[in-house]
DRENDO-1510 file (C-alpha; in Angstrom, 1 decimal, always signed):
<recs>
REC; n; res; u; v; w
REC; 1; MET; -22.0; -8.8; -4.4 .
REC; 2; ALA; -21.6; -6.5; -1.3 .
REC; 3; ARG; -22.8; -2.9; -2.1 .
REC; 4; THR; -20.3; -0.3; -0.5 .
REC; 5; CYS; -20.6; +3.2; -2.4 .
REC; 6; CYS; -20.9; +5.2; -4.3 .
REC; 7; PRO; -21.4; +9.0; -3.9 .
REC; 8; SER; -19.3; +10.7; -6.5 .
REC; 9; ALA; -15.6; +11.7; -5.8 .
REC; 10; ASN; -17.1; +15.3; -5.4 .
REC; 11; GLY; -20.0; +14.4; -2.9 .
REC; 12; ALA; -23.0; +14.3; -5.3 .
REC; 13; GLY; -25.1; +11.1; -5.0 .
REC; 14; GLY; -27.3; +8.9; -7.4 .
REC; 15; LYS; -28.2; +5.2; -8.0 .
REC; 16; ALA; -25.0; +2.6; -8.3 .
REC; 17; GLY; -24.5; -0.5; -9.6 .
REC; 18; ALA; -21.3; -1.2; -7.8 .
REC; 19; GLY; -20.7; -4.6; -5.8 .
REC; 20; GLY; -18.1; -6.3; -4.2 .
REC; 21; GLY; -17.7; -9.9; -2.7 .
REC; 22; GLY; -17.5; -11.2; +0.6 .
REC; 23; VAL; -14.3; -12.1; +2.8 .
REC; 24; GLY; -13.0; -15.8; +1.2 .
REC; 25; GLY; -15.1; -14.7; -1.9 .
REC; 26; LYS; -18.5; -15.4; -1.1 .
REC; 27; PRO; -20.7; -13.1; -3.1 .
REC; 28; ALA; -23.6; -10.8; -1.8 .
REC; 29; SER; -26.6; -9.4; -3.4 .
REC; 30; GLY; -26.2; -5.8; -5.1 .
REC; 31; GLY; -28.0; -2.6; -4.2 .
REC; 32; SER; -28.3; +0.7; -5.4 .
REC; 33; ALA; -26.8; +4.0; -3.3 .
REC; 34; GLY; -28.4; +6.9; -1.9 .
REC; 35; LYS; -27.4; +10.2; -1.6 .
REC; 36; ALA; -24.1; +11.2; -0.6 .
REC; 37; GLY; -22.8; +12.7; +2.3 .
REC; 38; GLY; -21.2; +15.9; +3.3 .
REC; 39; SER; -17.7; +17.0; +2.4 .
REC; 40; SER; -14.7; +16.0; +4.4 .
REC; 41; GLY; -13.3; +17.2; +7.5 .
REC; 42; SER; -11.8; +16.2; +10.9 .
REC; 43; GLY; -13.4; +15.0; +14.2 .
REC; 44; GLY; -17.1; +16.1; +14.1 .
REC; 45; GLY; -19.5; +13.3; +14.2 .
REC; 46; ALA; -22.7; +15.8; +12.7 .
REC; 47; GLY; -25.2; +13.8; +11.7 .
REC; 48; GLY; -23.3; +10.5; +12.7 .
REC; 49; PRO; -25.3; +7.3; +14.2 .
REC; 50; THR; -25.9; +6.6; +17.7 .
REC; 51; GLY; -27.5; +3.5; +19.7 .
REC; 52; PRO; -26.8; +0.0; +18.7 .
REC; 53; SER; -24.9; -0.6; +15.6 .
REC; 54; VAL; -25.1; -3.4; +13.0 .
REC; 55; CYS; -21.7; -4.5; +13.9 .
REC; 56; ASP; -22.6; -5.1; +17.6 .
REC; 57; GLY; -21.9; -9.1; +18.2 .
REC; 58; GLN; -21.5; -9.2; +14.6 .
REC; 59; THR; -17.6; -8.1; +14.5 .
REC; 60; TYR; -14.3; -10.4; +14.1 .
REC; 61; GLN; -10.6; -9.2; +14.3 .
REC; 62; LEU; -8.8; -9.3; +11.2 .
REC; 63; ASP; -5.1; -10.8; +12.1 .
REC; 64; ASP; -3.7; -11.0; +8.3 .
REC; 65; GLY; -3.7; -7.7; +6.7 .
REC; 66; TYR; -2.6; -9.0; +3.2 .
REC; 67; PHE; -5.3; -8.1; +0.7 .
REC; 68; ASP; -3.7; -8.9; -2.8 .
REC; 69; ASN; -0.8; -8.9; -5.0 .
REC; 70; PHE; -2.4; -10.3; -8.2 .
REC; 71; GLU; +0.3; -13.1; -8.7 .
REC; 72; THR; -1.8; -15.9; -7.3 .
REC; 73; VAL; -5.4; -16.3; -6.2 .
REC; 74; THR; -6.5; -13.2; -3.9 .
REC; 75; ARG; -7.2; -14.0; -0.5 .
REC; 76; PHE; -10.6; -12.5; -0.3 .
REC; 77; GLU; -11.6; -12.7; -4.1 .
REC; 78; SER; -13.6; -9.4; -3.2 .
REC; 79; TRP; -12.5; -6.9; -6.0 .
REC; 80; TYR; -15.1; -5.0; -7.5 .
REC; 81; ALA; -15.4; -2.0; -10.0 .
REC; 82; PHE; -18.5; +0.3; -10.8 .
REC; 83; SER; -19.2; +3.3; -13.3 .
REC; 84; ASP; -22.1; +5.3; -14.0 .
REC; 85; THR; -22.3; +5.1; -17.7 .
REC; 86; ASP; -25.0; +4.7; -20.3 .
REC; 87; PRO; -25.6; +2.3; -19.7 .
REC; 88; PRO; -24.6; +2.0; -16.2 .
REC; 89; GLY; -21.5; -0.6; -16.3 .
REC; 90; MET; -19.9; -3.0; -13.8 .
REC; 91; PRO; -16.7; -3.0; -15.6 .
REC; 92; LEU; -14.7; -6.4; -14.4 .
REC; 93; PRO; -11.4; -5.8; -12.9 .
REC; 94; MET; -8.5; -7.6; -14.9 .
REC; 95; ARG; -5.2; -9.1; -13.9 .
REC; 96; THR; -2.7; -7.4; -16.2 .
REC; 97; SER; +1.2; -8.3; -16.9 .
REC; 98; GLY; +3.8; -5.9; -15.5 .
REC; 99; GLY; +3.3; -5.3; -11.6 .
REC; 100; ALA; +5.2; -3.2; -9.2 .
REC; 101; LEU; +8.6; -4.1; -7.9 .
REC; 102; LEU; +9.4; -5.8; -11.1 .
REC; 103; THR; +6.5; -8.5; -10.1 .
REC; 104; ALA; +4.8; -10.3; -12.7 .
REC; 105; PHE; +1.0; -9.1; -12.6 .
REC; 106; ALA; -0.9; -6.2; -11.4 .
REC; 107; GLY; -4.7; -5.4; -11.2 .
REC; 108; GLU; -6.2; -3.2; -13.8 .
REC; 109; PHE; -9.3; -0.9; -13.3 .
REC; 110; ALA; -10.8; +1.2; -16.3 .
REC; 111; ALA; -13.8; +3.0; -17.4 .
REC; 112; SER; -14.9; +5.8; -19.8 .
REC; 113; GLY; -17.9; +8.1; -20.6 .
REC; 114; ILE; -18.4; +8.4; -16.7 .
REC; 115; LYS; -21.4; +10.6; -15.8 .
REC; 116; SER; -19.9; +13.1; -13.2 .
REC; 117; SER; -21.5; +14.7; -10.3 .
REC; 118; LYS; -22.3; +18.0; -12.5 .
REC; 119; MET; -24.1; +15.6; -15.0 .
REC; 120; MET; -26.0; +14.0; -11.5 .
REC; 121; GLY; -24.0; +11.0; -11.8 .
REC; 122; TYR; -21.9; +9.5; -9.4 .
REC; 123; GLY; -18.6; +8.8; -10.8 .
REC; 124; ALA; -16.6; +5.4; -10.8 .
REC; 125; GLY; -14.2; +3.4; -9.2 .
REC; 126; PHE; -13.3; +0.2; -7.7 .
REC; 127; GLY; -13.3; -1.4; -4.3 .
REC; 128; PHE; -12.6; -4.0; -2.0 .
REC; 129; GLY; -15.8; -5.7; +0.1 .
REC; 130; LEU; -15.1; -7.0; +3.8 .
REC; 131; ILE; -18.1; -8.8; +4.6 .
REC; 132; ASP; -18.5; -12.6; +5.1 .
REC; 133; PRO; -21.7; -13.9; +7.0 .
REC; 134; ALA; -19.8; -16.5; +8.6 .
REC; 135; LEU; -17.7; -14.3; +10.3 .
REC; 136; GLY; -20.0; -11.3; +10.8 .
REC; 137; SER; -20.7; -8.4; +9.3 .
REC; 138; CYS; -18.0; -6.0; +10.3 .
REC; 139; ILE; -14.1; -6.2; +10.7 .
REC; 140; ASP; -11.9; -4.9; +13.4 .
REC; 141; LEU; -8.6; -3.3; +12.0 .
REC; 142; SER; -7.4; -2.0; +15.3 .
REC; 143; LYS; -4.3; -4.4; +14.7 .
REC; 144; PHE; -3.3; -2.4; +11.9 .
REC; 145; ASP; -2.4; +1.6; +11.3 .
REC; 146; GLY; -3.0; +2.0; +7.8 .
REC; 147; LEU; -3.2; +0.8; +4.2 .
REC; 148; SER; +0.2; +0.3; +1.8 .
REC; 149; PHE; -0.5; +0.0; -1.8 .
REC; 150; TRP; +1.2; +0.5; -5.1 .
REC; 151; ILE; -0.8; +2.3; -8.1 .
REC; 152; LYS; -0.1; +3.9; -11.4 .
REC; 153; GLY; -1.8; +5.1; -14.5 .
REC; 154; SER; -4.1; +8.0; -15.1 .
REC; 155; ALA; -7.4; +9.6; -13.8 .
REC; 156; PRO; -8.7; +13.1; -14.0 .
REC; 157; ALA; -6.8; +15.6; -12.4 .
REC; 158; SER; -4.5; +12.6; -11.5 .
REC; 159; MET; -6.4; +12.0; -8.7 .
REC; 160; LEU; -8.3; +9.2; -7.0 .
REC; 161; LYS; -10.2; +9.3; -3.7 .
REC; 162; LEU; -9.5; +6.8; -1.3 .
REC; 163; GLU; -12.2; +5.9; +1.1 .
REC; 164; ILE; -12.7; +3.5; +3.9 .
REC; 165; VAL; -16.4; +2.3; +4.3 .
REC; 166; THR; -17.4; +2.3; +8.1 .
REC; 167; PRO; -20.9; +1.7; +9.7 .
REC; 168; GLU; -20.9; +5.2; +11.0 .
REC; 169; SER; -21.2; +6.3; +7.2 .
REC; 170; GLN; -23.2; +3.4; +5.5 .
REC; 171; PRO; -26.6; +4.3; +5.3 .
REC; 172; SER; -28.9; +1.6; +6.6 .
REC; 173; ASP; -30.8; +1.0; +3.4 .
REC; 174; SER; -27.7; +0.0; +1.3 .
REC; 175; GLU; -25.9; -3.1; +0.9 .
REC; 176; PRO; -23.8; -3.8; +3.4 .
REC; 177; ARG; -26.1; -2.1; +5.7 .
REC; 178; GLY; -24.6; +0.3; +7.7 .
REC; 179; ASP; -26.1; +2.6; +10.9 .
REC; 180; CYS; -26.8; +6.1; +9.2 .
REC; 181; VAL; -30.1; +7.3; +8.5 .
REC; 182; PRO; -30.5; +7.6; +5.0 .
REC; 183; LEU; -30.1; +11.1; +3.5 .
REC; 184; SER; -28.7; +12.5; +6.6 .
REC; 185; PRO; -25.4; +14.1; +6.6 .
REC; 186; CYS; -23.5; +11.2; +7.3 .
REC; 187; ALA; -24.6; +9.1; +4.4 .
REC; 188; PHE; -21.7; +7.9; +2.4 .
REC; 189; ALA; -19.3; +10.7; +4.2 .
REC; 190; HIS; -16.7; +7.8; +4.4 .
REC; 191; PRO; -13.4; +8.5; +5.8 .
REC; 192; ALA; -11.1; +9.5; +3.1 .
REC; 193; THR; -8.0; +11.1; +1.3 .
REC; 194; GLU; -6.9; +11.8; -2.1 .
REC; 195; VAL; -4.4; +9.5; -3.8 .
REC; 196; THR; -2.3; +11.2; -6.5 .
REC; 197; VAL; -1.7; +8.8; -9.5 .
REC; 198; SER; +1.1; +9.1; -12.0 .
REC; 199; THR; +2.2; +7.2; -15.2 .
REC; 200; THR; +4.8; +5.6; -12.9 .
REC; 201; TRP; +4.7; +3.2; -10.0 .
REC; 202; GLN; +4.4; +5.0; -6.7 .
REC; 203; GLN; +3.6; +3.6; -3.2 .
REC; 204; HIS; +1.2; +5.0; -1.2 .
REC; 205; VAL; +1.2; +4.6; +2.5 .
REC; 206; ILE; -1.9; +5.9; +4.2 .
REC; 207; PRO; -2.3; +5.9; +8.0 .
REC; 208; PHE; -5.8; +5.4; +9.3 .
REC; 209; THR; -5.3; +9.1; +11.0 .
REC; 210; GLN; -4.8; +10.6; +7.6 .
REC; 211; LEU; -8.6; +9.8; +6.8 .
REC; 212; THR; -11.0; +12.8; +7.2 .
REC; 213; SER; -14.8; +12.7; +7.3 .
REC; 214; ASN; -17.6; +14.7; +9.0 .
REC; 215; VAL; -18.5; +11.5; +10.8 .
REC; 216; SER; -16.5; +10.1; +13.7 .
REC; 217; TRP; -14.8; +6.9; +13.3 .
REC; 218; SER; -14.7; +6.0; +16.9 .
REC; 219; SER; -13.7; +2.5; +16.5 .
REC; 220; GLN; -12.0; +0.9; +13.8 .
REC; 221; ARG; -14.8; -1.4; +12.3 .
REC; 222; VAL; -15.2; -1.4; +8.8 .
REC; 223; LEU; -17.3; -2.6; +6.0 .
REC; 224; GLY; -14.7; -2.6; +2.9 .
REC; 225; LEU; -12.9; +0.2; +1.0 .
REC; 226; LEU; -13.0; +1.9; -2.1 .
REC; 227; TRP; -11.3; +4.2; -4.7 .
REC; 228; ILE; -13.7; +6.8; -6.7 .
REC; 229; THR; -13.3; +9.2; -9.1 .
REC; 230; ASP; -15.6; +11.7; -10.8 .
REC; 231; GLY; -14.5; +10.7; -14.4 .
REC; 232; PRO; -15.1; +11.5; -17.2 .
REC; 233; ALA; -12.5; +8.5; -17.8 .
REC; 234; TYR; -9.8; +6.9; -15.8 .
REC; 235; ASP; -7.2; +3.7; -16.1 .
REC; 236; VAL; -5.0; +2.4; -13.2 .
REC; 237; ARG; -3.2; -0.5; -12.3 .
REC; 238; LEU; -3.3; -1.6; -8.7 .
REC; 239; ASP; -0.5; -3.7; -7.0 .
REC; 240; GLU; +0.8; -5.0; -3.3 .
REC; 241; VAL; -2.4; -4.0; -1.6 .
REC; 242; THR; -2.0; -4.7; +2.4 .
REC; 243; LEU; -2.9; -3.4; +5.7 .
REC; 244; TYR; +0.4; -2.6; +8.0 .
REC; 245; SER; +1.2; -2.3; +11.6 .
REC; 246; GLY; +4.0; +0.0; +12.3 .
REC; 247; SER; +6.0; +0.3; +9.2 .
REC; 248; ALA; +4.8; -0.6; +5.8 .
REC; 249; PRO; +6.4; -3.1; +3.8 .
REC; 250; GLN; +8.6; -1.9; +1.0 .
REC; 251; GLY; +8.8; -5.0; -0.9 .
REC; 252; PRO; +6.1; -7.1; -2.5 .
REC; 253; VAL; +3.6; -8.8; -0.3 .
REC; 254; GLU; +2.6; -12.3; +0.6 .
REC; 255; PRO; -0.3; -14.2; +2.1 .
REC; 256; SER; +0.5; -15.2; +5.4 .
REC; 257; GLY; -1.1; -18.5; +5.0 .
REC; 258; ALA; -1.6; -21.0; +2.3 .
REC; 259; GLY; -4.0; -19.6; -0.3 .
REC; 260; GLY; -4.0; -16.4; +1.7 .
REC; 261; ALA; -6.5; -17.9; +4.5 .
REC; 262; PRO; -6.7; -15.8; +7.7 .
</recs>
């Protein structure tokens, strides 16, 4: 499974056991994370990589923004979850009844006994890998303006942190490989924003311009996305996950092709 994380939600680093699949559900091997990067901030590029990129000649453009509605087989089969617990865990995402917008199903992600950054941990969360060796190491999201999803549940301080994993912020010694020098300020400083979680279904429409980091994200090439919390426990349901262009969809989302193929 492709690794795309895991600093804690507050920026502290540590070893991670998270994993994610590739596009089309093709898994890759796991790995461990190094120290997390600095706090969020707009612009900058401090500590960012320069020169050739792992994405050079290895990027394909995404045309269909659908990720998952949890009603049928997912387009990518790339959901993963991670938690810094004792022992470390990778709680499997679950398909549960009662989706947003009166649909039948949603995805559920949960963990407890999570080690926070204050305990030298990296927290817990879940993500979506966007890697397929047959197509390329990176995905170009330039046809889209942002991400839309519905969420409900419980999380510490009612917050999760949404992060877009970019080659500029992913260390070169992690899986998937990025362009950032390990332990430098760009390491795991993924473009991010906070997401409020309540006990009722709420839609979140996140423009890419809302994401902040101390590393410049000059292109829209990405390796994956993840939601992360510092713990000690969380339990959320997720539904109707899609990229959008222009206006975000207000109703249930569907794959554009048979089986959700690109």
